[in-house]
Structures are given as structure tokens and as C-alpha cells.
C-alpha positions as CSV (number, residue, x, y, z in Angstrom):
1,R,43.2,-11.0,26.5
2,G,39.7,-11.1,26.5
3,T,37.1,-12.5,24.4
4,F,33.6,-10.9,22.8
5,S,31.4,-11.9,21.2
6,L,29.5,-9.9,18.1
7,L,25.6,-10.2,17.5
8,M,24.2,-9.2,14.6
9,E,20.5,-9.5,13.8
10,T,19.3,-11.0,10.8
11,S,16.3,-10.8,8.8
12,L,15.0,-13.0,6.4
13,T,12.7,-12.6,3.7
14,Y,9.5,-14.4,2.9
15,T,7.6,-14.0,-0.8
16,W,4.0,-14.6,-1.6
17,D,3.0,-16.3,-4.9
18,G,-0.4,-17.7,-4.0
19,S,0.3,-20.5,-6.2
20,A,-1.5,-22.4,-4.1
21,S,-4.7,-20.8,-2.8
22,N,-5.2,-17.6,-0.8
23,D,-4.6,-19.4,2.9
24,W,-2.1,-16.7,4.2
25,N,-1.1,-20.0,6.3
26,E,-0.7,-22.5,3.6
27,P,4.0,-22.7,2.6
28,A,3.7,-23.6,-0.5
29,N,1.7,-20.0,-1.3
30,W,4.9,-18.5,-0.2
31,N,8.9,-19.1,-1.9
32,S,9.9,-20.1,1.4
33,N,7.8,-22.7,1.2
34,T,7.4,-21.9,4.8
35,V,5.0,-18.9,6.3
36,P,6.1,-16.3,7.5
37,T,6.9,-15.3,12.0
38,E,7.3,-11.7,13.7
39,L,11.3,-12.0,12.3
40,V,10.4,-12.0,9.1
41,N,9.1,-9.3,6.7
42,A,6.6,-10.5,4.0
43,I,6.2,-9.2,0.4
44,I,2.8,-9.8,-1.7
45,P,4.0,-8.6,-5.3
46,G,2.1,-7.9,-8.3
47,G,1.2,-10.8,-10.7
48,A,0.6,-13.7,-8.8
49,P,-2.8,-16.2,-9.3
50,N,-4.1,-15.7,-6.0
51,Y,-4.0,-12.8,-3.3
52,P,-3.1,-13.6,0.5
53,L,-7.6,-13.6,2.6
54,I,-7.1,-13.2,6.4
55,F,-10.6,-14.1,8.4
56,G,-9.6,-12.6,11.5
57,Q,-6.4,-10.5,12.6
58,L,-3.4,-9.7,11.3
59,V,-0.4,-9.1,13.6
60,V,2.4,-7.3,12.3
61,G,5.7,-6.5,14.5
62,A,4.9,-9.1,17.4
63,N,3.2,-12.6,18.0
64,Y,-0.5,-13.2,19.5
65,G,-0.4,-16.1,17.9
66,S,-2.7,-15.2,14.7
67,E,-1.1,-14.5,11.8
68,T,1.9,-12.1,12.0
69,C,5.0,-11.2,10.7
70,R,8.1,-8.6,10.7
71,T,7.3,-5.9,7.6
72,L,4.6,-6.0,4.9
73,T,4.8,-4.3,1.9
74,I,2.3,-4.3,-1.0
75,N,3.2,-3.8,-4.4
76,N,2.3,-3.1,-7.6
77,G,-1.2,-5.0,-7.9
78,A,-1.4,-7.3,-5.5
79,Q,-4.0,-6.5,-3.0
80,L,-4.3,-8.5,0.9
81,T,-8.1,-8.3,2.6
82,V,-8.3,-8.8,6.3
83,A,-12.2,-10.0,6.3
84,G,-14.9,-11.1,8.7
85,W,-14.5,-7.9,11.2
86,G,-11.0,-9.3,10.9
87,Q,-8.4,-6.4,12.1
88,I,-4.6,-5.7,11.1
89,T,-2.6,-4.6,14.1
90,L,1.1,-2.8,13.7
91,F,3.9,-2.9,15.8
92,D,5.8,-2.2,13.0
93,D,6.2,-1.1,9.3
94,V,3.6,-1.8,6.4
95,T,4.1,0.1,3.2
96,I,1.8,0.1,0.3
97,N,2.9,0.8,-3.2
98,A,1.7,3.0,-5.6
99,G,-0.7,-0.6,-7.2
100,G,-1.1,-2.0,-4.1
101,S,-4.2,-2.2,-2.0
102,L,-4.7,-2.8,1.6
103,I,-8.6,-4.1,3.1
104,V,-9.4,-4.8,5.7
105,D,-12.3,-4.4,8.5
106,R,-10.6,-2.5,11.3
107,L,-6.6,-1.2,11.4
108,L,-4.8,-0.4,14.4
109,V,-2.0,1.3,14.7
110,A,0.1,0.6,17.9
111,L,3.0,2.3,20.0
112,G,5.7,1.4,17.2
113,G,4.0,0.9,14.3
114,K,4.2,2.8,11.4
115,I,1.7,3.0,8.0
116,Y,3.2,4.4,4.6
117,I,0.9,5.0,1.3
118,L,2.6,5.8,-0.9
119,G,0.6,6.0,-4.0
120,G,-1.7,2.7,-2.9
121,T,-5.2,1.7,-1.8
122,V,-6.5,1.3,2.0
123,T,-9.9,0.2,2.1
124,V,-11.2,0.3,6.6
125,G,-14.8,-0.9,6.6
126,D,-15.0,-0.2,11.1
127,F,-12.1,2.2,12.7
128,A,-8.9,2.6,12.7
129,E,-7.1,3.7,15.2
130,F,-3.3,5.4,15.5
131,T,-2.3,5.2,19.0
132,A,0.4,7.8,20.9
133,G,4.0,6.9,19.4
134,S,2.4,5.9,16.3
135,G,3.4,6.7,12.9
136,G,3.9,6.9,9.0
137,Y,2.7,9.3,6.1
138,M,0.3,8.9,3.1
139,N,2.5,11.0,-0.7
140,S,-0.5,10.0,-3.0
141,G,-3.2,7.3,-3.1
142,S,-6.4,6.6,-1.0
143,F,-7.0,5.9,2.6
144,T,-10.6,5.4,2.7
145,I,-12.4,4.8,6.7
146,Y,-15.4,5.0,8.6
147,N,-14.9,6.2,11.6
148,L,-11.1,8.0,13.2
149,D,-9.0,7.9,16.3
150,Y,-6.0,9.6,16.0
151,Q,-4.5,9.8,19.5
152,N,-1.9,12.3,19.6
153,S,-0.2,10.1,16.2
154,S,3.0,11.6,14.2
155,W,1.9,9.6,11.1
156,Y,1.0,12.3,9.3
157,A,-0.5,13.0,4.9
158,S,1.3,15.7,2.5
159,G,-0.2,14.3,-0.5
160,G,-3.4,11.5,-1.4
161,T,-6.3,12.0,0.0
162,I,-8.0,10.8,2.7
163,Y,-12.5,9.7,2.7
164,I,-15.1,10.1,5.6
165,D,-17.0,7.1,3.7
166,S,-20.0,7.3,6.3
167,P,-21.7,4.4,6.1
168,S,-26.0,4.8,5.0
169,V,-27.6,4.3,8.4
170,N,-24.8,4.9,10.8
171,E,-22.6,7.6,11.8
172,A,-18.7,8.1,11.2
173,Y,-16.5,9.4,13.9
174,F,-13.7,11.6,13.4
175,D,-12.0,12.1,16.7
176,V,-8.7,13.2,17.3
177,I,-6.3,13.9,19.5
178,G,-3.4,16.7,18.3
179,T,-3.2,18.0,15.5
180,L,-3.6,16.0,12.4
181,N,-1.7,17.2,8.9
182,I,-3.6,15.9,5.8
183,Y,-3.4,17.3,2.3
184,N,-7.4,16.3,0.5
185,L,-10.3,15.5,2.5
186,E,-13.8,14.4,1.3
187,I,-16.5,13.5,2.8
188,T,-19.8,11.4,1.1
189,D,-22.5,12.7,3.5
190,P,-21.4,15.0,6.0
191,T,-24.7,14.9,8.1
192,K,-23.6,11.9,9.6
193,V,-19.4,13.0,11.1
194,I,-19.5,13.7,14.3
195,Y,-15.7,15.0,14.2
196,T,-14.6,15.7,17.3
197,G,-10.2,17.9,17.4
198,N,-7.4,19.3,15.2
199,T,-7.2,19.0,11.3
200,N,-4.7,20.6,9.3
201,I,-6.0,20.9,5.5
202,A,-3.4,22.0,2.8
203,G,-5.1,20.5,-0.1
204,N,-9.1,20.1,-1.3
205,F,-11.9,19.5,0.8
206,T,-14.8,18.8,-1.0
207,I,-17.9,18.0,0.3
208,K,-19.3,14.9,-2.0
209,P,-23.0,15.3,-2.4
210,N,-25.5,11.5,-1.9
């Protein structure tokens, strides 16, 4: 008789409670009393006394020696901020549900990474980059960016609004390789937006006066 081994992948989930501080790396801020690794799904729920503030980089779906988790979900009333020229890099799924908020300086959706904006708000202070092989979608909510680099990604928006909010001094870049399909687009100052590529807008295109 032969023998065989059955390997089953198990997935852990840690939930933020913020009971000690806003430090992602403080074990007491997680219900597991353990900080997430690249093998652990992280959930940020509403109702916490503190919400995570990360200075540096958060990597979702890989371990590069910084703060990390396997997937990330931000729920109603919750917020995650990555500041100090901070970047969130996605190799797996990030979901921002209705009432949730993600605030970052830089967003990189890399190969295998997906960002789902399901009624939540995402604000990117510097640039957002979608590489080939990335994906996800937006069905409602808002996505505010200053610079976009979209490289044949499968990410698209069937609802909600993308805001290009150009800084008062610098120009904003909206660079699309391939075709970007979105719903609503609003531009604050079109004289400072440098746009290249193809974008299909199914809803409203609004130019907002300064």
C-alpha cells in the first residue's frame, strides 16, 4: 500500500483593537496579542480607540522587512494611515469597505496585487502606480490621487469618483498605458494636469473651478 500526505493551507486572521496605541507593531493592539506577518490576514474594524499609523512602508502579501500582512480589510468607521513619505505595496488583496478610509503618500499595486474600493475612500498624497498583472475594482466611494501611472492593469471603476487634485505648485500626471475604464472623473485644475493614454468614462467628467 502506498502512502500520501495532504497539505492544507491555513489562513490566520488578526483583528486590530487599538487598545494600547496607534502602533501597528504593538502586539497589544491586536486581538491575537501578536503582530501580523505576511501569512496573516489583517482586519481594521470601526469602533477602535486608536487606528494604525505607519511611518515607512506597509507591504501586503510579502515580507520585505517592514510592516506586513497577507491581505488587508478596512471596515466601516476605520482608518489606516501610512505617512512620512510612506508607501503601501500590494502583492495581494486590500479591501476598503463603505465608511473605511486608507490614507497613504504612495500606492503601488504590483503583480498579483488587487485593491477593492467598495464604498470607502482612498487618498494618495503623491503617486499611485498600477503595474501589469495588478487588478481589483471600485464600485463606489472615492479615490483621490495627484499622479497616476497605470500600466496595462486590469483595475477598473464601475462606480464612484476618481479625483485628480493637482497640487497648487506642481503639475499632476495621469499616465495610462493600455485603457483605463472608470465611472466618474473630477479634475480640480486642468491647466496643471498632464494626461497621456486612453480612458473610458462611463459617468460624469467634471472640471472643478479653483
